[in-house]
C-alpha positions as a Python dict, from the first residue, in 0.01 Angstrom:
ca = {
    (1, 'M'): (0, 0, 0),
    (2, 'T'): (-57, 76, 307),
    (3, 'E'): (10, -176, 610),
    (4, 'L'): (-241, -202, 909),
    (5, 'A'): (-64, -183, 1246),
    (6, 'T'): (-140, -476, 1459),
    (7, 'G'): (-38, -615, 1826),
    (8, 'A'): (37, -415, 2133),
    (9, 'G'): (97, -54, 1945),
    (10, 'E'): (-284, -77, 1771),
    (11, 'P'): (-515, 209, 1878),
    (12, 'K'): (-818, 119, 2088),
    (13, 'T'): (-1135, 215, 1951),
    (14, 'A'): (-1385, 333, 2180),
    (15, 'D'): (-1708, 109, 2221),
    (16, 'P'): (-1947, 356, 2103),
    (17, 'V'): (-2251, 198, 2367),
    (18, 'S'): (-2002, 224, 2679),
    (19, 'A'): (-1901, 557, 2552),
    (20, 'S'): (-2263, 687, 2552),
    (21, 'K'): (-2343, 546, 2855),
    (22, 'D'): (-2071, 695, 3021),
    (23, 'A'): (-2148, 1044, 2852),
    (24, 'E'): (-2502, 1008, 3052),
    (25, 'P'): (-2537, 1214, 3286),
    (26, 'S'): (-2623, 979, 3641),
    (27, 'V'): (-2971, 963, 3719),
    (28, 'V'): (-3009, 1049, 4167),
    (29, 'R'): (-3344, 854, 4251),
    (30, 'V'): (-3550, 997, 4498),
    (31, 'S'): (-3777, 814, 4697),
    (32, 'Q'): (-4158, 826, 4749),
    (33, 'W'): (-4146, 930, 5083),
    (34, 'S'): (-3845, 1170, 5058),
    (35, 'D'): (-4005, 1355, 4778),
    (36, 'I'): (-4331, 1368, 5025),
    (37, 'R'): (-4125, 1516, 5253),
    (38, 'H'): (-3966, 1758, 5006),
    (39, 'R'): (-4295, 1884, 4953),
    (40, 'F'): (-4404, 1923, 5284),
    (41, 'V'): (-4089, 2142, 5407),
    (42, 'Q'): (-4171, 2337, 5116),
    (43, 'N'): (-4505, 2449, 5209),
    (44, 'K'): (-4425, 2781, 5543),
    (45, 'L'): (-4807, 2744, 5632),
    (46, 'A'): (-4790, 2353, 5676),
    (47, 'V'): (-4428, 2386, 5880),
    (48, 'L'): (-4598, 2601, 6057),
    (49, 'G'): (-4917, 2424, 6158),
    (50, 'L'): (-4632, 2153, 6262),
    (51, 'A'): (-4464, 2355, 6483),
    (52, 'I'): (-4794, 2450, 6667),
    (53, 'I'): (-4883, 2141, 6715),
    (54, 'V'): (-4582, 1996, 6860),
    (55, 'V'): (-4514, 2255, 7072),
    (56, 'L'): (-4886, 2231, 7226),
    (57, 'I'): (-4808, 1836, 7247),
    (58, 'L'): (-4510, 1958, 7423),
    (59, 'A'): (-4688, 2158, 7647),
    (60, 'A'): (-4937, 1868, 7747),
    (61, 'I'): (-4670, 1623, 7816),
    (62, 'F'): (-4453, 1863, 8040),
    (63, 'A'): (-4703, 2087, 8181),
    (64, 'P'): (-4615, 1993, 8558),
    (65, 'L'): (-4281, 2154, 8472),
    (66, 'L'): (-4385, 2471, 8238),
    (67, 'A'): (-4682, 2544, 8487),
    (68, 'P'): (-4573, 2800, 8726),
    (69, 'H'): (-4882, 2718, 8996),
    (70, 'D'): (-5110, 2440, 9064),
    (71, 'P'): (-5445, 2508, 8800),
    (72, 'L'): (-5612, 2374, 9094),
    (73, 'E'): (-5480, 2561, 9390),
    (74, 'Q'): (-5719, 2854, 9511),
    (75, 'D'): (-5600, 3175, 9665),
    (76, 'L'): (-5917, 3386, 9758),
    (77, 'N'): (-5661, 3672, 9864),
    (78, 'A'): (-5575, 3683, 9514),
    (79, 'T'): (-5894, 3660, 9291),
    (80, 'L'): (-5986, 3893, 8933),
    (81, 'Q'): (-5599, 3959, 8968),
    (82, 'S'): (-5504, 4122, 8576),
    (83, 'P'): (-5206, 3995, 8430),
    (84, 'G'): (-4888, 4094, 8651),
    (85, 'A'): (-4569, 3957, 8755),
    (86, 'G'): (-4677, 3729, 8994),
    (87, 'H'): (-4957, 3567, 8742),
    (88, 'W'): (-4850, 3665, 8412),
    (89, 'L'): (-5211, 3559, 8252),
    (90, 'G'): (-5401, 3695, 8606),
    (91, 'T'): (-5587, 3502, 8777),
    (92, 'D'): (-5975, 3374, 8788),
    (93, 'S'): (-6252, 3434, 9058),
    (94, 'L'): (-6125, 3211, 9280),
    (95, 'G'): (-5793, 3295, 9278),
    (96, 'R'): (-5669, 3030, 9037),
    (97, 'D'): (-5346, 3102, 8827),
    (98, 'Q'): (-5497, 3155, 8423),
    (99, 'L'): (-5125, 3032, 8278),
    (100, 'S'): (-5105, 2734, 8461),
    (101, 'R'): (-5484, 2663, 8375),
    (102, 'L'): (-5424, 2759, 8000),
    (103, 'I'): (-5098, 2510, 8006),
    (104, 'Y'): (-5278, 2215, 8160),
    (105, 'G'): (-5550, 2247, 7929),
    (106, 'S'): (-5351, 2191, 7650),
    (107, 'R'): (-5382, 1822, 7772),
    (108, 'I'): (-5742, 1804, 7758),
    (109, 'A'): (-5748, 1976, 7427),
    (110, 'M'): (-5508, 1691, 7275),
    (111, 'I'): (-5616, 1376, 7453),
    (112, 'V'): (-5986, 1507, 7321),
    (113, 'G'): (-5894, 1598, 6993),
    (114, 'L'): (-5671, 1303, 6884),
    (115, 'A'): (-5880, 1028, 7105),
    (116, 'S'): (-6232, 1118, 6908),
    (117, 'I'): (-6101, 1188, 6559),
    (118, 'L'): (-5905, 789, 6621),
    (119, 'V'): (-6239, 703, 6723),
    (120, 'A'): (-6398, 844, 6426),
    (121, 'M'): (-6146, 704, 6162),
    (122, 'T'): (-6155, 350, 6297),
    (123, 'L'): (-6524, 330, 6269),
    (124, 'G'): (-6559, 526, 5913),
    (125, 'I'): (-6237, 290, 5803),
    (126, 'L'): (-6415, -12, 5882),
    (127, 'F'): (-6762, 68, 5775),
    (128, 'G'): (-6625, 255, 5452),
    (129, 'A'): (-6432, -61, 5375),
    (130, 'L'): (-6689, -293, 5395),
    (131, 'A'): (-6930, -46, 5206),
    (132, 'G'): (-6700, 13, 4909),
    (133, 'Y'): (-6548, -295, 4848),
    (134, 'Y'): (-6846, -542, 4889),
    (135, 'G'): (-7149, -299, 4797),
    (136, 'R'): (-7463, -415, 4712),
    (137, 'W'): (-7686, -428, 5032),
    (138, 'L'): (-7411, -372, 5234),
    (139, 'D'): (-7301, -83, 5089),
    (140, 'T'): (-7703, 20, 5130),
    (141, 'V'): (-7724, -27, 5467),
    (142, 'I'): (-7403, 123, 5607),
    (143, 'M'): (-7491, 471, 5404),
    (144, 'R'): (-7866, 457, 5530),
    (145, 'V'): (-7703, 423, 5904),
    (146, 'A'): (-7444, 700, 5787),
    (147, 'D'): (-7739, 929, 5694),
    (148, 'I'): (-7881, 902, 6020),
    (149, 'F'): (-7569, 1019, 6142),
    (150, 'F'): (-7561, 1277, 5897),
    (151, 'A'): (-7918, 1412, 6035),
    (152, 'F'): (-7755, 1492, 6364),
    (153, 'P'): (-7596, 1796, 6438),
    (154, 'L'): (-7272, 1713, 6625),
    (155, 'L'): (-7306, 1900, 6923),
    (156, 'I'): (-7678, 1783, 6969),
    (157, 'G'): (-7574, 1442, 6916),
    (158, 'A'): (-7310, 1469, 7153),
    (159, 'I'): (-7515, 1601, 7436),
    (160, 'V'): (-7758, 1322, 7396),
    (161, 'I'): (-7469, 1040, 7458),
    (162, 'I'): (-7323, 1285, 7745),
    (163, 'L'): (-7619, 1278, 7957),
    (164, 'L'): (-7656, 892, 7877),
    (165, 'M'): (-7285, 805, 7999),
    (166, 'G'): (-7211, 1152, 8240),
    (167, 'R'): (-6965, 1353, 8256),
    (168, 'G'): (-6567, 1325, 8184),
    (169, 'V'): (-6291, 1294, 7922),
    (170, 'M'): (-6395, 915, 7758),
    (171, 'P'): (-6752, 1022, 7734),
    (172, 'V'): (-6696, 1341, 7521),
    (173, 'V'): (-6448, 1108, 7307),
    (174, 'L'): (-6678, 830, 7239),
    (175, 'S'): (-6973, 1105, 7173),
    (176, 'L'): (-6740, 1299, 6949),
    (177, 'G'): (-6605, 996, 6728),
    (178, 'I'): (-6938, 856, 6740),
    (179, 'F'): (-7076, 1128, 6565),
    (180, 'S'): (-6788, 1185, 6328),
    (181, 'W'): (-6738, 819, 6176),
    (182, 'A'): (-6978, 887, 5895),
    (183, 'T'): (-6809, 1150, 5722),
    (184, 'F'): (-6493, 950, 5725),
    (185, 'A'): (-6675, 611, 5620),
    (186, 'R'): (-6846, 809, 5277),
    (187, 'L'): (-6503, 954, 5200),
    (188, 'L'): (-6328, 642, 5231),
    (189, 'R'): (-6620, 422, 5037),
    (190, 'S'): (-6606, 717, 4736),
    (191, 'Q'): (-6220, 635, 4714),
    (192, 'I'): (-6241, 261, 4709),
    (193, 'L'): (-6536, 280, 4454),
    (194, 'S'): (-6241, 405, 4231),
    (195, 'V'): (-5912, 216, 4336),
    (196, 'R'): (-6142, -141, 4307),
    (197, 'E'): (-6156, -111, 3936),
    (198, 'M'): (-5786, -97, 3862),
    (199, 'D'): (-5575, -334, 3692),
    (200, 'Y'): (-5376, -452, 4011),
    (201, 'V'): (-5675, -523, 4203),
    (202, 'H'): (-5851, -717, 3946),
    (203, 'A'): (-5466, -909, 3913),
    (204, 'A'): (-5468, -977, 4253),
    (205, 'K'): (-5819, -1130, 4197),
    (206, 'A'): (-5706, -1308, 3913),
    (207, 'L'): (-5380, -1473, 4115),
    (208, 'G'): (-5648, -1623, 4394),
    (209, 'A'): (-5558, -1351, 4680),
    (210, 'S'): (-5864, -1358, 4939),
    (211, 'Q'): (-6067, -1070, 4926),
    (212, 'G'): (-5942, -985, 5292),
    (213, 'R'): (-5568, -958, 5173),
    (214, 'I'): (-5701, -779, 4842),
    (215, 'I'): (-5831, -489, 5105),
    (216, 'R'): (-5561, -449, 5299),
    (217, 'K'): (-5248, -501, 5090),
    (218, 'H'): (-5388, -322, 4772),
    (219, 'I'): (-5731, -107, 4842),
    (220, 'L'): (-5699, 45, 5199),
    (221, 'P'): (-5327, 185, 5120),
    (222, 'N'): (-5407, 316, 4821),
    (223, 'S'): (-5748, 480, 4970),
    (224, 'L'): (-5608, 636, 5260),
    (225, 'T'): (-5466, 933, 5182),
    (226, 'S'): (-5774, 1167, 5182),
    (227, 'V'): (-5909, 1016, 5505),
    (228, 'L'): (-5623, 1095, 5649),
    (229, 'V'): (-5578, 1426, 5528),
    (230, 'Y'): (-5936, 1479, 5646),
    (231, 'G'): (-5897, 1333, 6023),
    (232, 'T'): (-5571, 1558, 6057),
    (233, 'S'): (-5808, 1878, 5968),
    (234, 'N'): (-6097, 1756, 6193),
    (235, 'V'): (-5915, 1758, 6515),
    (236, 'G'): (-5914, 2087, 6541),
    (237, 'I'): (-6307, 2054, 6523),
    (238, 'A'): (-6277, 1786, 6746),
    (239, 'I'): (-6086, 2045, 6984),
    (240, 'V'): (-6348, 2359, 6912),
    (241, 'A'): (-6656, 2086, 6956),
    (242, 'E'): (-6514, 1964, 7310),
    (243, 'A'): (-6488, 2340, 7424),
    (244, 'S'): (-6811, 2419, 7343),
    (245, 'L'): (-6970, 2115, 7540),
    (246, 'S'): (-6762, 2216, 7855),
    (247, 'Y'): (-6894, 2570, 7798),
    (248, 'L'): (-7225, 2480, 7763),
    (249, 'G'): (-7169, 2288, 8115),
    (250, 'V'): (-7182, 1937, 7954),
    (251, 'G'): (-6837, 1834, 7884),
    (252, 'V'): (-6541, 1779, 8175),
    (253, 'D'): (-6619, 1850, 8484),
    (254, 'P'): (-6638, 2264, 8567),
    (255, 'E'): (-6309, 2253, 8815),
    (256, 'V'): (-6107, 2069, 8573),
    (257, 'A'): (-5837, 2288, 8407),
    (258, 'E'): (-5981, 2310, 8041),
    (259, 'W'): (-6051, 2566, 7813),
    (260, 'G'): (-6419, 2595, 7744),
    (261, 'N'): (-6462, 2554, 8136),
    (262, 'M'): (-6232, 2899, 8140),
    (263, 'I'): (-6425, 3063, 7886),
    (264, 'A'): (-6733, 2969, 8101),
    (265, 'A'): (-6591, 3107, 8427),
    (266, 'G'): (-6491, 3422, 8235),
    (267, 'R'): (-6815, 3485, 8030),
    (268, 'G'): (-6958, 3657, 8355),
    (269, 'F'): (-6666, 3928, 8361),
    (270, 'M'): (-6694, 4028, 7959),
    (271, 'G'): (-6620, 4402, 7978),
    (272, 'V'): (-6471, 4400, 8301),
    (273, 'K'): (-6204, 4134, 8337),
    (274, 'D'): (-6148, 4009, 7965),
    (275, 'F'): (-5834, 3836, 8010),
    (276, 'M'): (-6040, 3538, 8177),
    (277, 'W'): (-6167, 3432, 7859),
    (278, 'T'): (-6010, 3599, 7598),
    (279, 'Y'): (-5634, 3402, 7628),
    (280, 'P'): (-5853, 3025, 7613),
    (281, 'S'): (-5996, 3120, 7335),
    (282, 'I'): (-5653, 3257, 7165),
    (283, 'A'): (-5543, 2902, 7251),
    (284, 'I'): (-5854, 2717, 7093),
    (285, 'V'): (-5831, 2914, 6772),
    (286, 'I'): (-5419, 2853, 6754),
    (287, 'T'): (-5445, 2523, 6777),
    (288, 'A'): (-5749, 2477, 6512),
    (289, 'L'): (-5551, 2693, 6260),
    (290, 'G'): (-5253, 2461, 6330),
    (291, 'F'): (-5412, 2136, 6270),
    (292, 'I'): (-5594, 2269, 5966),
    (293, 'L'): (-5238, 2416, 5816),
    (294, 'L'): (-5091, 2083, 5880),
    (295, 'G'): (-5383, 1884, 5724),
    (296, 'N'): (-5381, 2114, 5389),
    (297, 'G'): (-4982, 2050, 5397),
    (298, 'L'): (-5013, 1682, 5376),
    (299, 'R'): (-5301, 1713, 5137),
    (300, 'D'): (-5053, 1893, 4897),
    (301, 'A'): (-4784, 1682, 4975),
    (302, 'L'): (-4945, 1343, 4937),
    (303, 'D'): (-5124, 1447, 4626),
    (304, 'P'): (-4962, 1769, 4414),
    (305, 'K'): (-5236, 1731, 4183),
    (306, 'L'): (-5520, 1911, 4459),
    (307, 'R'): (-5212, 2202, 4496),
}
């Protein structure tokens, strides 16, 4: 007859449940923002675009330290000098240093580009949220007004407003923002039309949440991704439009160090002193490219399904 051992010497039987838990590999939880940051960093072109923008912003902030000369200082004894040791990018017809004017021009580009898109996004989010959430007659009225703005080319509409308000940075910002909001409104409206039918929105309504709270807490945060991506990409377009207005003579004042003004000053010397318009043109292209690359990178990082 076999005796069963009891007491202190009895071997312990391992709990199968705890053993299975110990055998399970530890799961590392990655936050949503960490995942977004990881996907963004993996996109080399997006990182390049961000680097370009950071450099331009730093150049705009520290322009007085980086510029070798006063951008408005005229030296009539050194007019139309080719790039060299004294003036790395040459001088214009008034003897002003092209490099200094190029650096200071980044200030106007960043201010107008970012501020005009901020104005357009603010108006677009306001009217797009009203049209998408409330719908019916309000949606019809807002979308028909948007169609009117779509009918005006951006530059033509901006020129009309600038002629009414006068030249300067603020009129350019307002004119570009006012004639760009319609696209943001339509884009946000289409997102809200799908988001407002989600179960969590209906649950919030059933719990008695006010319409304003539903829009702020549930609908807008889940609808703004495409608007932010589109806005980032269009900062470059706003910078190109601002330079075009200055080139046409209806933007900022001609004596201001601005890329469009620099190109306009060099158009009479094409084929002779091409450096006068080449460098500011390259600056505009690189800046627009930087914001486009950043916008595409944000699109891929925020919504991997679009990659």
